C-alpha positions as CSV (number, residue, x, y, z in Angstrom):
1,X,76.3,76.2,135.8
2,X,79.1,77.9,133.9
3,X,78.1,79.6,130.7
4,X,80.1,81.3,128.1
5,X,80.0,81.6,124.3
6,X,81.2,78.4,122.8
7,X,82.6,78.3,119.3
8,X,83.0,74.7,118.1
9,X,83.0,72.8,114.7
10,X,85.1,69.9,113.5
11,X,88.2,68.9,115.5
12,X,90.5,66.1,116.5
13,X,88.3,64.6,119.2
14,X,89.0,64.6,122.9
15,X,87.9,61.2,124.1
16,X,85.0,61.9,126.5
17,X,83.8,59.5,129.2
18,X,81.0,60.0,131.7
19,X,85.7,64.3,129.7
20,X,107.0,77.4,133.8
21,X,107.8,80.2,131.9
22,X,110.2,79.8,129.0
23,X,112.8,82.0,127.5
24,X,111.4,83.5,124.4
25,X,113.3,85.2,121.4
26,X,113.7,88.8,122.3
27,X,114.0,90.4,118.9
28,X,111.1,92.5,118.0
29,X,111.4,92.2,114.3
30,X,110.2,88.8,113.6
31,X,108.9,88.8,110.3
32,X,112.1,87.9,108.1
33,X,112.6,87.0,104.5
34,X,113.7,83.5,104.1
35,X,114.5,80.9,106.6
36,X,115.3,77.2,106.9
37,X,112.8,74.5,105.9
38,X,111.3,72.2,108.4
39,X,108.7,69.5,109.0
40,X,105.2,70.7,108.0
41,X,101.8,69.3,108.4
42,X,98.5,69.8,106.8
43,X,97.7,70.4,103.0
44,X,100.9,72.5,102.7
45,X,102.8,73.5,99.8
46,X,106.3,71.8,99.2
47,X,107.9,75.2,98.8
48,X,111.0,75.7,101.0
49,X,111.0,79.4,100.4
50,X,109.4,81.1,103.5
51,X,108.0,84.7,103.4
52,X,107.5,84.8,107.0
53,X,109.4,83.7,110.1
54,X,108.2,84.1,113.7
55,X,109.4,83.3,117.2
56,X,108.5,79.9,116.9
57,X,111.6,79.2,114.7
58,X,113.6,78.9,118.0
59,X,111.4,76.2,119.5
60,X,112.1,72.4,119.5
61,X,108.5,71.2,119.4
62,X,107.6,69.9,115.9
63,X,104.1,71.4,116.2
64,X,105.4,74.7,117.0
65,X,108.0,74.6,114.1
66,X,105.2,73.7,111.8
67,X,103.7,77.2,112.5
68,X,107.1,79.2,112.5
69,X,106.3,80.4,108.9
70,X,102.8,81.5,109.3
71,X,102.0,85.2,108.9
72,X,100.7,85.1,112.3
73,X,103.0,86.8,114.8
74,X,103.1,83.7,117.0
75,X,104.7,83.6,120.5
76,X,105.4,80.5,122.5
77,X,103.7,80.3,126.0
78,X,105.8,82.6,128.2
79,X,106.5,86.0,129.9
80,X,107.3,87.8,126.8
81,X,103.7,87.2,125.4
82,X,102.0,87.9,128.7
83,X,104.0,91.3,129.0
84,X,103.1,92.3,125.4
85,X,99.5,91.7,126.1
86,X,99.4,93.9,129.2
87,X,101.5,96.7,127.8
88,X,99.3,96.9,124.7
89,X,95.9,96.1,126.4
90,X,95.4,93.4,123.8
91,X,93.6,90.1,124.3
92,X,95.3,86.9,123.9
93,X,94.3,84.3,121.3
94,X,95.6,81.0,122.6
95,X,95.9,78.0,119.9
96,X,96.5,74.6,121.3
97,X,97.1,71.5,119.2
98,X,99.8,68.9,118.4
99,X,101.7,68.1,115.4
100,X,99.9,65.1,114.0
101,X,96.4,66.5,114.5
102,X,94.5,66.5,111.2
103,X,92.1,69.5,112.0
104,X,95.0,71.5,113.4
105,X,96.5,71.1,109.8
106,X,93.3,72.1,108.2
107,X,92.9,75.3,110.3
108,X,96.5,76.3,109.8
109,X,96.1,76.0,106.0
110,X,92.7,77.8,105.9
111,X,93.3,80.5,108.5
112,X,96.8,80.8,110.0
113,X,98.4,80.8,106.5
114,X,95.9,83.4,105.2
115,X,97.5,86.8,105.1
116,X,94.3,88.9,105.7
117,X,93.3,86.6,108.8
118,X,96.9,86.9,110.0
119,X,96.7,90.7,109.9
120,X,93.5,90.7,111.9
121,X,95.2,88.5,114.5
122,X,98.3,90.5,114.7
123,X,96.5,93.8,114.9
124,X,94.2,92.9,117.5
125,X,95.5,90.0,119.5
126,X,98.7,88.7,121.1
127,X,98.8,85.1,119.5
128,X,100.2,82.2,121.5
129,X,100.6,78.7,120.2
130,X,101.0,75.7,122.5
131,X,101.9,72.1,121.8
132,X,99.5,70.2,124.1
133,X,101.9,67.3,124.3
134,X,104.8,69.6,125.6
135,X,102.5,71.5,128.0
136,X,99.7,69.4,129.2
137,X,99.2,71.7,132.2
138,X,98.3,74.6,130.0
139,X,96.1,72.4,127.8
140,X,94.2,71.0,130.7
141,X,93.4,74.4,132.3
142,X,91.9,75.7,129.1
143,X,90.3,72.5,128.1
144,X,88.5,72.4,131.5
145,X,87.1,75.7,130.5
146,X,86.0,74.7,126.9
147,X,84.5,71.4,128.4
148,X,82.7,73.2,131.1
149,X,81.1,75.6,128.8
150,X,80.2,73.3,126.1
151,X,79.3,69.6,125.4
152,X,82.7,68.6,124.3
153,X,86.3,69.5,123.4
154,X,89.1,68.7,121.0
155,X,92.0,70.2,119.1
156,X,92.8,72.6,117.7
157,X,91.6,74.3,120.8
158,X,90.9,78.1,120.3
159,X,90.5,80.2,123.4
160,X,90.5,83.9,123.9
161,X,92.0,85.2,127.2
162,X,92.1,88.6,129.0
163,X,95.6,90.0,129.5
164,X,95.7,88.3,132.9
165,X,95.1,85.0,131.3
166,X,91.5,84.3,132.2
167,X,89.3,82.7,129.5
168,X,86.2,84.2,128.3
169,X,85.2,82.4,125.1
170,X,86.6,79.3,123.5
171,X,86.1,76.6,121.0
172,X,87.9,74.3,118.7
173,X,88.1,74.3,115.0
174,X,86.7,77.3,112.8
175,X,86.4,77.4,109.1
176,X,87.8,80.7,107.7
177,X,84.7,82.2,106.4
178,X,80.9,82.3,107.3
179,X,78.7,79.3,106.1
180,X,75.0,78.7,106.3
181,X,75.1,77.1,109.6
182,X,78.3,78.4,111.2
183,X,80.4,81.5,111.8
184,X,83.7,81.9,110.3
185,X,87.1,82.5,112.0
186,X,87.4,86.0,110.5
187,X,83.9,87.0,111.9
188,X,84.6,85.7,115.2
189,X,87.9,87.6,115.5
190,X,86.4,90.9,114.4
191,X,83.3,90.4,116.9
192,X,85.7,89.7,119.9
193,X,88.0,92.5,119.1
194,X,85.0,94.9,118.8
195,X,83.6,93.6,122.0
196,X,86.9,94.2,123.8
197,X,86.9,97.7,122.6
198,X,83.2,98.5,123.4
199,X,82.5,96.3,126.4
200,X,85.9,95.5,127.9
201,X,84.5,95.8,131.6
202,X,81.8,93.3,131.0
203,X,84.1,90.9,129.4
204,X,86.5,91.2,132.5
205,X,83.5,90.5,134.9
206,X,82.4,87.7,132.8
207,X,85.9,86.1,132.9
208,X,86.1,86.4,136.7
209,X,82.8,84.8,137.2
210,X,83.8,82.0,135.0
211,X,87.1,81.5,136.8
212,X,85.4,81.4,140.2
213,X,83.2,78.7,139.0
214,X,85.9,76.8,137.5
215,X,88.0,77.0,140.8
216,X,85.0,75.6,142.8
217,X,84.5,72.8,140.2
218,X,88.3,71.9,140.2
219,X,88.4,71.1,143.9
220,X,88.9,67.5,144.5
221,X,89.6,66.3,148.1
222,X,88.5,64.4,151.1
223,X,85.4,66.0,152.5
224,X,84.5,65.2,156.2
225,X,84.8,61.5,157.0
226,X,85.4,60.2,153.5
227,X,87.2,56.9,153.3
228,X,88.1,54.5,150.5
229,X,85.0,53.1,149.0
230,X,84.3,49.5,149.2
231,X,85.5,47.7,146.1
232,X,82.6,45.1,145.5
233,X,80.2,48.2,145.0
234,X,82.6,50.2,143.0
235,X,83.5,47.2,140.7
236,X,79.9,46.1,140.3
237,X,78.7,49.5,139.3
238,X,81.5,50.1,136.9
239,X,80.9,46.7,135.1
240,X,77.2,47.6,135.0
241,X,77.8,50.9,133.3
242,X,80.3,49.6,130.9
243,X,78.0,46.6,130.1
244,X,75.2,49.1,129.3
245,X,77.3,51.0,126.8
246,X,78.9,47.9,125.3
247,X,78.5,47.2,121.5
248,X,77.4,43.7,121.2
249,X,78.2,43.4,117.4
250,X,81.4,45.2,117.0
251,X,82.8,45.6,120.6
252,X,83.8,48.8,122.2
253,X,81.8,51.1,124.2
254,X,80.0,53.6,121.9
255,X,78.6,53.8,118.5
256,X,81.0,56.2,116.9
257,X,83.6,57.6,117.1
258,X,85.2,54.7,118.7
259,X,88.5,54.9,120.9
260,X,90.4,51.9,121.9
261,X,90.3,53.0,125.6
262,X,92.6,50.3,127.1
263,X,91.6,51.3,130.7
264,X,88.1,49.7,130.1
265,X,89.8,46.6,128.8
266,X,92.0,46.4,131.9
267,X,89.0,46.8,134.1
268,X,87.1,44.0,132.5
269,X,90.3,41.7,132.8
270,X,90.4,42.4,136.5
271,X,86.6,42.1,136.9
272,X,86.9,38.7,135.4
273,X,89.5,37.5,137.9
274,X,87.0,38.4,140.7
275,X,84.1,36.5,139.1
276,X,85.7,33.8,137.0
277,X,82.8,31.2,137.8
278,X,79.9,33.6,137.3
279,X,77.9,34.7,134.3
280,X,79.1,38.3,134.9
281,X,82.8,37.1,134.9
282,X,82.2,35.3,131.7
283,X,80.5,38.3,130.0
284,X,83.3,40.6,131.1
285,X,85.9,38.4,129.5
286,X,83.8,38.0,126.3
287,X,83.5,41.8,126.0
288,X,87.1,42.5,126.2
289,X,88.2,39.5,124.0
290,X,85.6,40.4,121.3
291,X,86.6,44.0,121.4
292,X,90.2,43.3,120.9
293,X,89.4,40.9,118.0
294,X,87.0,43.4,116.2
295,X,89.7,46.1,116.6
296,X,92.5,43.9,115.2
297,X,90.2,42.9,112.3
298,X,89.3,46.6,111.6
299,X,90.9,49.4,109.6
300,X,91.9,51.0,112.8
301,X,94.6,48.3,112.8
302,X,97.1,48.9,110.0
303,X,97.3,45.5,108.4
304,X,100.2,46.2,106.2
305,X,102.8,48.2,108.3
306,X,101.5,47.2,111.7
307,X,100.3,49.4,114.7
308,X,96.9,51.0,115.5
309,X,95.6,54.3,114.3
310,X,94.1,56.8,117.0
311,X,90.5,56.1,116.7
312,X,87.6,55.0,114.3
313,X,85.1,57.3,112.9
314,X,82.5,54.5,112.5
315,X,81.0,51.7,114.6
316,X,82.7,49.0,112.8
317,X,86.4,50.0,113.5
318,X,86.7,50.5,109.9
319,X,87.6,54.1,108.8
320,X,90.1,55.7,111.2
321,X,91.6,58.9,111.9
322,X,95.0,57.7,110.6
323,X,97.5,59.2,113.0
324,X,99.3,56.7,115.2
325,X,100.0,57.7,118.8
326,X,102.9,56.1,120.9
327,X,100.5,55.9,124.1
328,X,98.1,53.7,122.1
329,X,100.7,51.3,121.0
330,X,102.2,50.9,124.5
331,X,98.8,50.3,126.1
332,X,97.5,48.1,123.4
333,X,100.6,45.8,123.3
334,X,99.8,45.1,127.1
335,X,96.2,44.5,126.5
336,X,96.8,42.0,123.7
337,X,99.6,40.3,125.6
338,X,97.2,39.9,128.6
339,X,94.4,38.6,126.3
340,X,96.9,35.9,125.2
341,X,97.9,35.3,128.8
342,X,94.3,34.6,129.8
343,X,92.9,32.7,126.7
344,X,96.0,31.1,125.3
345,X,94.8,32.2,121.9
346,X,98.0,32.8,119.7
347,X,96.1,35.5,117.6
348,X,96.4,38.0,120.5
349,X,100.1,37.4,120.9
350,X,100.6,37.9,117.2
351,X,98.8,41.2,117.5
352,X,100.9,42.2,120.5
353,X,104.1,41.4,118.5
354,X,102.6,43.3,115.5
355,X,102.4,46.5,117.7
356,X,105.9,46.0,119.1
357,X,107.3,45.5,115.6
358,X,105.7,48.8,114.2
359,X,107.2,50.7,117.3
360,X,110.7,49.2,117.1
361,X,110.8,50.0,113.3
362,X,109.1,53.3,113.0
363,X,108.9,55.2,116.3
364,X,112.3,54.4,117.8
365,X,115.2,56.7,118.1
366,X,118.7,55.4,117.8
367,X,119.5,56.4,121.3
368,X,116.8,54.3,122.8
369,X,113.8,56.5,123.1
370,X,110.4,56.4,121.5
371,X,108.9,59.1,119.3
372,X,105.5,60.5,119.9
373,X,103.3,60.0,116.8
374,X,102.9,59.6,113.0
375,X,100.6,62.0,111.2
376,X,97.5,61.2,109.5
377,X,98.2,63.3,106.4
378,X,100.8,62.7,103.8
379,X,101.4,63.4,100.1
380,X,99.7,60.9,97.8
381,X,102.6,60.7,95.3
382,X,106.1,62.3,95.2
383,X,104.7,64.9,92.8
384,X,101.7,65.9,94.9
385,X,101.5,69.3,96.1
386,X,98.8,68.9,98.8
387,X,98.7,66.3,101.5
388,X,95.6,64.2,102.2
389,X,94.5,62.2,105.2
390,X,95.1,58.6,105.0
391,X,97.1,58.8,101.6
392,X,99.9,56.7,103.1
393,X,97.6,53.9,104.1
394,X,94.8,53.5,101.5
395,X,94.6,51.5,98.2
396,X,92.5,51.5,95.0
397,X,91.4,48.2,93.6
398,X,93.5,48.9,90.4
399,X,96.6,49.3,92.7
400,X,95.9,45.8,94.2
401,X,95.4,44.1,91.0
402,X,98.7,45.6,89.5
403,X,100.6,44.5,92.7
404,X,99.1,41.0,93.0
405,X,98.5,39.7,89.5
406,X,99.7,36.1,89.9
407,X,97.2,33.2,89.4
408,X,96.5,31.2,92.4
409,X,97.5,27.6,92.1
410,X,94.8,25.1,93.2
411,X,91.9,27.4,93.4
412,X,88.5,26.2,92.5
413,X,88.2,29.1,89.9
414,X,90.8,30.9,87.8
415,X,91.6,33.6,90.3
416,X,94.6,35.8,91.0
417,X,96.3,36.8,94.4
418,X,94.4,40.1,94.0
419,X,91.1,38.4,93.9
420,X,91.7,36.5,97.2
421,X,93.2,39.5,98.9
422,X,90.5,41.9,97.9
423,X,87.8,39.4,99.1
424,X,89.4,38.9,102.4
425,X,90.0,42.5,103.1
426,X,86.7,43.9,101.7
427,X,88.3,45.9,98.8
428,X,85.8,47.3,96.3
429,X,86.3,48.6,92.7
430,X,84.8,51.9,93.6
431,X,86.3,52.2,97.2
432,X,84.9,51.0,100.4
433,X,84.7,54.2,102.4
434,X,81.3,55.6,103.0
435,X,80.9,59.3,101.8
436,X,79.4,60.0,105.2
437,X,82.9,59.2,106.8
438,X,84.7,61.2,104.1
439,X,83.6,64.8,104.5
440,X,86.4,66.3,102.3
441,X,86.2,63.4,99.7
442,X,89.9,62.6,100.4
443,X,89.2,58.9,100.3
444,X,86.8,58.7,97.3
445,X,87.7,55.6,95.2
446,X,90.1,54.3,98.0
447,X,90.0,51.2,100.3
448,X,90.8,51.0,103.9
449,X,91.7,47.3,104.6
450,X,89.4,45.5,107.0
451,X,89.2,41.7,107.6
452,X,85.7,40.8,106.1
453,X,85.9,37.0,106.5
454,X,87.6,34.5,108.7
455,X,90.5,32.6,107.3
456,X,88.3,29.5,107.1
457,X,85.6,31.1,105.1
458,X,88.0,32.8,102.7
459,X,89.8,29.5,102.2
460,X,86.6,27.8,101.6
461,X,85.4,30.5,99.1
462,X,88.4,29.9,96.9
463,X,89.0,26.1,97.6
464,X,92.3,26.7,99.3
465,X,94.0,25.0,102.2
466,X,94.2,27.1,105.4
467,X,98.0,27.1,105.6
468,X,98.2,28.0,101.8
469,X,95.9,30.9,102.2
470,X,97.8,32.2,105.3
471,X,101.1,32.0,103.2
472,X,99.4,34.0,100.3
473,X,98.1,36.6,102.5
474,X,101.4,37.2,104.2
475,X,103.1,37.4,100.8
476,X,100.5,39.8,99.6
477,X,100.9,42.1,102.7
478,X,104.8,42.1,102.3
479,X,104.4,43.1,98.6
480,X,101.9,45.9,99.6
481,X,104.3,47.0,102.4
482,X,107.1,47.3,99.9
483,X,104.9,49.4,97.5
484,X,103.8,51.6,100.4
485,X,107.6,52.2,101.1
486,X,107.8,54.1,97.8
487,X,105.2,56.6,98.9
488,X,106.0,59.8,100.7
489,X,105.9,59.1,104.4
490,X,103.5,61.1,106.9
491,X,105.3,63.6,109.2
492,X,106.9,62.0,112.2
493,X,106.7,63.8,115.5
494,X,110.2,63.1,116.9
495,X,109.5,64.7,120.3
496,X,110.2,62.2,123.0
497,X,108.0,62.5,126.2
498,X,108.8,60.9,129.5
499,X,105.2,59.9,130.1
500,X,104.5,58.2,126.8
501,X,108.0,56.6,126.8
502,X,107.0,55.2,130.3
503,X,103.8,53.6,128.8
504,X,105.8,52.1,125.9
505,X,108.4,50.7,128.3
506,X,105.6,49.1,130.2
507,X,104.4,47.7,126.8
508,X,107.6,46.1,125.9
509,X,108.4,44.8,129.5
510,X,105.0,43.4,130.1
511,X,104.8,41.9,126.8
512,X,108.3,40.4,127.0
513,X,107.6,38.8,130.4
514,X,104.2,37.2,129.3
515,X,105.4,36.2,125.7
516,X,108.8,34.9,127.0
517,X,110.7,37.3,124.6
518,X,113.8,38.5,126.1
519,X,114.5,40.9,123.3
520,X,111.4,42.9,124.2
521,X,112.6,43.2,127.8
522,X,115.9,44.3,126.5
523,X,114.3,47.1,124.3
524,X,112.4,48.2,127.5
525,X,115.7,48.5,129.3
526,X,117.3,50.5,126.5
527,X,114.5,52.9,126.7
528,X,114.8,53.1,130.6
529,X,118.4,53.9,130.1
530,X,117.5,56.6,127.6
531,X,115.1,58.3,130.1
532,X,117.7,58.1,132.8
533,X,120.3,59.8,130.3
534,X,118.1,62.3,128.7
535,X,115.0,63.0,130.6
536,X,116.2,62.9,134.2
537,X,118.2,65.5,136.1
538,X,120.3,63.5,138.6
539,X,121.3,66.7,140.6
540,X,117.8,67.5,141.4
541,X,116.2,64.1,141.2
542,X,113.7,65.4,138.7
543,X,112.2,64.0,135.6
544,X,112.1,66.3,132.5
545,X,109.1,66.4,130.2
546,X,110.5,66.3,126.8
547,X,113.5,65.9,124.5
548,X,113.8,66.0,120.7
549,X,115.6,64.3,117.9
550,X,118.5,66.7,116.8
551,X,120.7,66.6,113.8
552,X,122.3,63.1,113.0
553,X,121.9,60.7,116.0
554,X,122.0,63.6,118.5
555,X,119.2,64.1,121.1
556,X,118.5,67.8,122.0
557,X,116.8,69.7,124.7
558,X,115.0,73.0,124.9
559,X,117.0,76.2,125.9
560,X,114.9,76.0,129.1
561,X,114.0,72.3,129.7
562,X,110.3,71.6,130.6
563,X,110.1,70.0,134.1
564,X,108.2,66.7,134.3
565,X,104.4,66.7,135.3
566,X,102.7,64.2,137.4
567,X,101.8,62.0,134.5
568,X,105.5,61.7,133.7
569,X,106.3,60.6,137.2
570,X,103.5,58.0,137.4
571,X,103.9,56.5,134.0
572,X,107.7,56.2,134.5
573,X,107.4,54.8,137.9
574,X,104.9,52.2,136.6
575,X,107.3,51.3,133.8
576,X,110.3,50.8,136.2
577,X,108.1,48.5,138.3
578,X,107.1,46.6,135.2
579,X,110.7,46.3,134.0
580,X,112.0,45.0,137.2
581,X,109.5,42.2,137.2
582,X,110.5,41.4,133.7
583,X,114.2,41.7,134.1
584,X,114.8,41.3,137.9
585,X,117.3,44.1,137.7
586,X,117.0,45.8,141.3
587,X,118.4,49.1,139.9
588,X,115.1,49.9,138.4
589,X,113.4,49.4,141.8
590,X,115.7,51.8,143.4
591,X,115.1,54.4,140.8
592,X,111.3,54.0,140.9
593,X,111.3,54.5,144.7
594,X,113.5,57.5,144.4
595,X,111.0,59.0,141.9
596,X,108.0,58.2,144.1
597,X,109.5,60.2,146.8
598,X,110.1,63.1,144.6
599,X,106.5,62.9,143.1
600,X,105.3,63.0,146.8
601,X,107.3,66.2,147.3
602,X,106.5,68.0,144.1
603,X,102.8,67.2,143.7
604,X,101.0,65.8,146.9
605,X,98.2,67.8,148.2
606,X,98.5,67.6,152.0
607,X,95.2,69.3,152.6
608,X,92.8,67.7,150.2
609,X,95.0,64.7,149.5
610,X,95.6,63.2,146.2
611,X,98.3,64.7,143.6
612,X,98.1,67.8,141.7
613,X,98.8,67.4,138.0
614,X,101.5,70.1,138.1
615,X,103.8,71.7,140.4
616,X,103.1,74.8,142.5
617,X,104.7,78.1,141.7
618,X,104.0,78.8,138.1
619,X,101.9,82.1,138.2
620,X,100.7,81.6,134.6
621,X,98.7,78.6,135.5
622,X,95.3,79.8,136.9
623,X,94.3,76.3,138.2
624,X,96.2,73.4,139.9
625,X,94.1,70.6,138.7
626,X,93.5,66.9,139.7
627,X,92.4,64.7,136.8
628,X,89.1,63.0,137.6
629,X,88.8,60.9,134.4
630,X,90.5,58.0,132.7
631,X,90.6,58.6,129.0
632,X,92.8,57.3,126.2
633,X,95.4,57.3,128.9
634,X,94.6,56.5,132.5
635,X,94.6,59.5,134.7
636,X,97.7,60.1,136.8
637,X,96.0,59.6,140.2
638,X,94.6,56.2,139.0
639,X,97.9,55.0,138.3
640,X,99.4,56.6,141.3
641,X,97.2,54.4,143.6
642,X,98.8,51.1,142.2
643,X,102.2,52.6,142.2
644,X,102.0,53.4,145.8
645,X,100.8,50.0,146.7
646,X,103.7,48.4,144.7
647,X,106.2,50.8,146.2
648,X,105.1,49.9,149.6
649,X,105.4,46.1,148.9
650,X,109.1,46.6,147.6
651,X,110.2,49.2,150.1
652,X,108.4,48.4,153.3
653,X,107.2,52.0,153.7
654,X,103.6,51.6,154.7
655,X,103.0,55.4,154.6
656,X,102.5,54.9,150.9
657,X,99.7,52.5,151.6
658,X,98.1,55.3,153.5
659,X,98.5,57.6,150.7
660,X,96.9,55.2,148.4
661,X,93.8,55.1,150.6
662,X,93.7,58.9,150.8
663,X,93.6,59.2,147.0
664,X,90.7,56.8,146.8
665,X,88.9,58.6,149.6
666,X,89.4,61.8,147.7
667,X,87.6,60.5,144.6
668,X,85.3,58.3,146.7
669,X,82.2,60.2,145.5
670,X,83.0,59.9,141.8
671,X,83.9,56.2,142.2
672,X,80.6,55.4,143.9
673,X,78.4,57.3,141.4
674,X,80.2,57.1,138.1
675,X,83.2,54.7,138.3
676,X,83.0,54.3,134.6
677,X,84.7,57.7,134.4
678,X,87.6,56.1,136.4
679,X,87.9,52.4,135.5
680,X,91.6,52.3,136.3
681,X,91.2,53.7,139.7
682,X,88.0,51.4,140.3
683,X,90.2,48.4,139.9
684,X,92.8,49.9,142.1
685,X,90.3,49.6,144.9
686,X,90.6,46.0,144.8
687,X,94.3,46.1,145.3
688,X,94.0,48.5,148.2
689,X,91.3,46.5,150.1
690,X,92.6,43.0,149.3
691,X,96.4,44.0,149.6
692,X,98.9,42.9,147.0
693,X,100.2,39.3,147.0
694,X,104.1,39.4,147.2
695,X,105.3,36.6,145.1
696,X,108.9,35.8,146.2
697,X,111.0,33.4,144.4
698,X,114.1,32.1,146.3
699,X,116.6,31.0,143.8
700,X,119.7,31.5,141.6
701,X,118.7,33.9,138.7
702,X,120.3,31.6,136.1
703,X,119.0,28.4,137.5
704,X,116.4,26.4,135.3
705,X,114.3,25.8,138.3
706,X,114.1,29.4,139.1
707,X,113.3,30.2,135.4
708,X,110.6,27.5,135.6
709,X,108.9,29.3,138.6
710,X,109.2,32.8,136.9
711,X,107.7,31.5,133.7
712,X,104.8,30.2,135.8
713,X,104.2,33.5,137.5
714,X,104.3,35.3,134.2
715,X,101.9,32.9,132.6
716,X,99.1,33.7,135.0
717,X,97.0,36.9,135.0
718,X,97.0,37.8,138.6
719,X,96.6,41.7,138.6
720,X,97.0,42.2,142.4
721,X,100.5,40.8,142.9
722,X,104.1,41.9,142.8
723,X,107.1,39.7,141.9
724,X,110.5,39.7,143.5
725,X,113.5,37.5,143.3
726,X,115.2,36.7,146.5
727,X,118.8,35.8,145.2
728,X,120.6,35.9,148.4
729,X,122.5,39.0,147.6
730,X,122.2,40.8,151.1
731,X,123.6,44.1,149.6
732,X,120.9,44.6,147.1
733,X,117.8,47.0,147.3
734,X,115.3,44.4,148.4
735,X,117.3,42.8,151.3
736,X,118.1,46.2,152.6
737,X,114.5,47.4,152.6
738,X,112.7,44.0,153.5
739,X,114.4,42.2,156.3
740,X,111.9,39.3,156.1
741,X,113.6,38.1,152.8
742,X,116.6,37.0,154.8
743,X,114.4,34.4,156.6
744,X,113.2,32.7,153.5
745,X,115.2,29.6,152.2
746,X,115.2,27.2,149.2
747,X,113.4,24.0,150.0
748,X,115.6,20.9,149.5
749,X,118.1,23.0,147.6
750,X,115.4,23.9,144.9
751,X,114.2,27.2,143.8
752,X,111.2,27.9,146.0
753,X,108.2,30.2,145.8
754,X,106.6,32.1,148.8
755,X,103.2,33.9,148.6
756,X,103.3,36.7,151.0
757,X,100.8,39.3,152.3
758,X,102.0,42.3,154.4
759,X,105.3,40.6,154.6
760,X,103.9,37.3,156.2
761,X,104.6,34.4,154.0
762,X,102.9,31.1,153.2
763,X,104.4,27.7,153.2
764,X,107.2,27.1,150.6
765,X,106.3,25.9,147.0
766,X,108.5,24.3,144.7
767,X,106.3,23.0,142.0
768,X,105.1,25.3,139.2
769,X,101.7,23.6,139.0
770,X,101.1,24.2,142.7
771,X,102.3,27.8,142.3
772,X,99.9,28.3,139.5
773,X,97.0,27.0,141.4
774,X,97.7,29.4,144.3
775,X,98.1,32.3,142.0
776,X,94.7,31.6,140.6
777,X,92.9,31.6,144.0
């Protein structure tokens, strides 16, 4: 048992399931008069005159720049800060967050902008600020400590370190002053500073004990005769665990807070394919479709400007934390497209299109990349001096009545557009947000839109035709969207991350293939070109972690670029495979295989097997970790299993199948005991044991008969398959790596499909109906 003092209050939650040095500014005089204005977060003043400027002014991260004018003498993570701590024998205060984190803004406003608290920090600590999205390696090391010594974690993460970077006490958000039930940040700082002066040796000994325990807990690898666990047992147990936590009324897998967790939804889709004819299979599909519908109806879905917020604070998906994250949009677009693929219900296709419209409009850089997030907080009006959470998204009843005053023709009663709209979306005169979900009373009198009634019930209530009602609601939403456009927008985090761009490329590529939207596939290709141009070093074959929107239409890099982490490789490789299957452009396959080899070189653990999250060689990282939990994003090793199996099918390199098995063996104990912690890896066990079907279409790319077979393949949800086009080009990537393709021919001059396993193929099929039947087996 690891124990340490935990200091935790409100925070931007970490979704819990079953849980390189950089060149710094060398000037010593960092508190300067004046300085350029920048994007800010939180309840900040609009003043552009800055009394303080610290080293963060030279960073590119929007989050770090938000803190560049604090009175705190912030350092970025790097050797300059570490050297100062050792030279002056000072503890390190490490603060980790991200630019769209509401509670990060609150703590900045309350504490980091407070001159007195700033002086305590500067006098007693070396203060380091880290953007968790830029440096997930640093974040994961110290979040592991916070979670191991507490019942949870979140951001802002606040951790105190010895000069050799070992943590000894940590928490999340702190109020500035003592309250009845909580200790304030000022008191915590003074107590820790006093302990360092009075009991330094005890603190050092305690930090060493904690690190030893963390090192032991962090070891994941094959023990003895471990082998990949059998998939029926893993899948059955994971389904049982998800079923037990399922919310029958509102969907999802907890009471509150509720996260979308697409990994759960993807698992249930796969479980359904294995048990279509059984009651458990029917329940799995019902669970996922109901959850997706309730999310789309809820306030977590932005009914006016599209996209999904990060999570819901209540059981009904009603009141969200209002930030919008790119990784959610990418994964949810795929989930809704798959729901349409399986059910044929256009409702799900419409929601997928809604998500992709939001990303195309609001999170897209002109050069082709995708931005990271939109903030939860914004100014309510152009004249406001303080930001409020959700201000951009919420409405008063008075606003709705003013914007939608027209009488409704043909209604059974004398009603206006506002009456119909307010009824359908649950708008109340005094607001529809429970005070329990509004601790700072920022949403008092406001309404978060939530679909309260079906279209049929609303139409019946007002005596309207269904199509008439749909037209009215579209018109009303468009008018509200126009009105919202006059409000001050939330802060936009214009950092572009390789990993999240990978997830979004998959979102566009898979949705384009399933929905038959070539424009989505083209958008995915544009983003992949962006990655190759801005987040890939061709000379070394390495991915870079991040780049940033510069002035005008430029894209900028840090002075010392951050190298890509494991998650960057796995999500980009997955995206390239998805993009190949949607576009059939073999250059994406070639790059994916190249990146897979580089991933093996940089991250593979040849002793314990599986991949480390970060490279070796960074002395500032105390632990090289292997994530053992799928959360709001799937863990990198979970995705790596599927990538390796796909790479083997496309390249013929069977060593990658062996690696996939070694990853499953390394996580075998966890998969057998609590597979609900790794639902993405659990479903990968099926692909490993059953082997992937290679669906080969022989035909001319532009031929209608070829397109008909391709449409058939994309219309069927068959998770354990790979698609390839044998177009007769013997110089291409596929023919070079897969000699068996040369033996496949078109039947009777028509485009022909073959279903192959381990490069041995079935009889040829030219009928799309027959191909569909075989894919569903």
